Structure formats: structure tokens, C-alpha cells
C-alpha positions as CSV (number, residue, x, y, z in Angstrom):
1,M,105.9,-52.8,-29.5
2,K,104.5,-50.5,-26.6
3,K,103.6,-53.1,-24.6
4,A,106.9,-55.0,-25.0
5,A,108.9,-52.0,-24.2
6,H,106.6,-51.8,-20.9
7,E,107.1,-55.5,-20.3
8,I,111.0,-55.8,-20.8
9,D,110.8,-51.9,-18.7
10,A,108.9,-54.0,-15.5
11,L,111.9,-56.7,-15.4
12,P,114.2,-56.1,-12.6
13,L,117.3,-54.6,-13.7
14,A,120.7,-54.5,-12.5
15,D,122.1,-51.8,-10.5
16,R,118.2,-50.4,-11.0
17,D,116.2,-52.6,-8.8
18,F,119.0,-55.1,-7.5
19,A,122.7,-54.6,-7.0
20,L,125.7,-56.9,-8.2
21,V,128.2,-58.0,-5.5
22,R,131.2,-59.0,-6.1
23,V,133.7,-60.7,-3.5
24,W,137.4,-61.5,-3.6
25,F,138.5,-63.9,-1.6
26,D,142.7,-63.2,-0.6
27,R,143.5,-66.4,0.6
28,A,147.1,-67.7,1.1
29,A,147.5,-71.1,-0.2
30,S,149.9,-73.4,2.1
31,A,152.2,-75.8,-0.1
32,R,151.2,-79.1,0.6
33,L,152.8,-82.0,-0.1
34,P,151.2,-85.1,-1.7
35,D,150.6,-87.8,-0.2
36,V,153.4,-90.7,-0.5
37,C,152.0,-94.3,-2.5
38,P,152.9,-97.4,-0.5
39,E,155.4,-98.6,-3.5
40,D,157.7,-94.8,-3.4
41,L,158.4,-96.1,0.6
42,R,158.8,-99.7,-0.6
43,A,161.7,-98.1,-3.3
44,A,162.9,-95.9,-0.8
45,W,163.6,-98.7,1.8
46,A,165.1,-101.0,-0.9
47,G,167.6,-98.6,-1.6
48,L,168.7,-98.5,2.0
49,L,168.3,-102.5,1.8
50,A,171.3,-102.2,-0.7
51,R,173.5,-99.7,0.4
52,A,173.1,-101.9,3.8
53,R,174.2,-105.0,2.0
54,I,177.4,-103.1,1.1
55,N,178.6,-102.6,4.6
56,R,177.3,-106.3,5.7
57,H,179.5,-107.9,8.9
58,H,180.2,-111.2,9.4
59,L,180.1,-111.1,12.9
60,V,177.1,-112.3,14.8
61,S,176.7,-110.7,18.6
62,R,173.0,-110.1,20.1
63,E,171.8,-106.4,20.4
64,R,168.7,-105.2,21.9
65,L,167.1,-103.0,19.8
66,S,164.2,-100.8,20.9
67,V,161.3,-99.4,18.3
68,R,160.6,-96.9,21.3
69,A,163.9,-95.8,21.7
70,E,164.5,-95.3,18.0
71,M,160.8,-93.2,17.3
72,S,162.5,-90.7,20.4
73,R,165.7,-90.6,18.5
74,I,163.7,-89.6,15.2
75,L,161.6,-87.1,17.0
76,K,164.8,-85.8,18.5
77,A,166.3,-85.1,14.7
78,L,163.5,-84.0,13.3
79,E,162.7,-81.4,15.6
80,P,165.5,-78.3,14.9
81,A,164.9,-78.7,11.7
82,R,161.2,-80.2,11.7
83,F,161.1,-82.0,8.6
84,A,164.4,-84.2,7.0
85,E,164.9,-86.2,4.0
86,F,164.0,-90.1,4.5
87,T,167.1,-91.7,4.0
88,T,169.0,-89.2,6.1
89,L,166.8,-90.7,9.2
90,F,168.9,-93.8,8.8
91,A,172.4,-94.1,10.2
92,Q,175.1,-93.9,6.9
93,H,176.6,-97.4,7.8
94,A,173.9,-99.1,9.2
95,D,173.6,-102.6,9.2
96,V,170.1,-104.5,8.3
97,P,168.6,-104.7,11.8
98,H,169.2,-101.4,12.6
99,L,167.8,-100.4,9.3
100,I,165.0,-102.5,10.1
101,V,163.9,-100.6,13.5
102,T,164.5,-97.3,12.2
103,F,161.7,-97.9,9.4
104,L,159.6,-99.3,12.0
105,A,160.3,-96.6,14.3
106,L,159.4,-94.5,11.1
107,L,156.2,-96.4,10.0
108,E,154.8,-95.9,13.9
109,L,155.2,-92.5,14.5
110,A,153.8,-91.6,10.7
111,R,150.7,-94.5,12.5
112,E,150.3,-92.2,15.5
113,Q,150.3,-89.2,13.3
114,L,153.6,-87.8,14.8
115,V,155.7,-87.8,11.4
116,T,153.9,-87.0,7.8
117,I,155.7,-88.4,5.5
118,A,155.2,-86.8,2.0
119,Q,157.1,-85.9,-1.4
120,A,156.3,-83.0,-3.4
121,E,156.3,-85.2,-6.9
122,P,156.7,-88.5,-8.2
123,Y,160.5,-89.5,-8.1
124,A,161.5,-87.1,-6.0
125,P,163.3,-87.3,-2.2
126,I,160.4,-88.6,0.3
127,Y,160.9,-86.2,3.3
128,A,159.2,-86.8,6.7
129,Q,157.6,-83.6,8.9
130,L,156.6,-83.2,12.6
131,T,153.1,-82.7,12.7
132,G,152.7,-81.4,16.6
133,G,154.0,-78.6,18.3
134,P,157.1,-77.6,19.9
135,A,155.2,-78.7,23.1
136,F,154.5,-82.4,22.2
137,A,157.1,-84.9,23.6
138,L,157.1,-88.5,23.4
139,A,156.9,-90.6,26.3
140,S,160.6,-90.7,28.4
């Protein structure tokens, strides 16, 4: 028993032979929105097209539409608040060609990583948010 007690006493003990260290990390977690899946974008796009079909005109005319100009318009629309709901980026009474150009401009901005598209949870509104700082600008 004495030998076993001496062997146990020879083992290292906390606070006698070494110190326990506890570290507390106080890190502020930023809210990160989950990525938007293509199916959510498709559903939002289908809703916009359905709304546009209600306002369809039968006058045929040729318009010059520019994706680059629409990209600039979206960036300017996002600048004051730095984010906006997906559907608010589209003109309320826009026809299908304008909706398509706006949608392509938004996808191009996301591809160029100037805009992030996200939503808080499934079936929640989709938001577009600027990713660059206030100093970035699209070529005028």
C-alpha cells in the first residue's frame, strides 16, 4: 500500500506540477445569411414573369436595352441602403424584356462579386446586397 501510495504521489498533479489554463474567446458573431439556391431564384423569377404577363402590351417596338446600364442602375439603387429585396430591384410595371435585362444584370453583378444574393431561411424573401466598399464603382 505504501509503495502504491508513493507511485500515485509521484504522478503529476494539476496545480502542483502543472497549471490548468482556460481561455475565453469573446468573439462577436456576425449574422451570415445562407446562400440562395438556384431553385429559389427560379421561383422568384417565375413570380416576376407572372406579374409582367398581367401588364403585357401588344404594341411592338424596338428598344435598345443595355445590361451594363441596368447593372449601373442596380448598383445605384443598392448604394443608399446597401441591400434591397430582390423584387424591389425590378420596375413595378416592367415588361418581359426589361425584366430579363434586369435579371441578367443582377446575375452578372453576382458573378463579378459586386452583389451578394442571399435569404435568411427557406421561403423567406431574397435580398441583394453590395459586397464592395463605398469607394468601388462600375465603369461609367
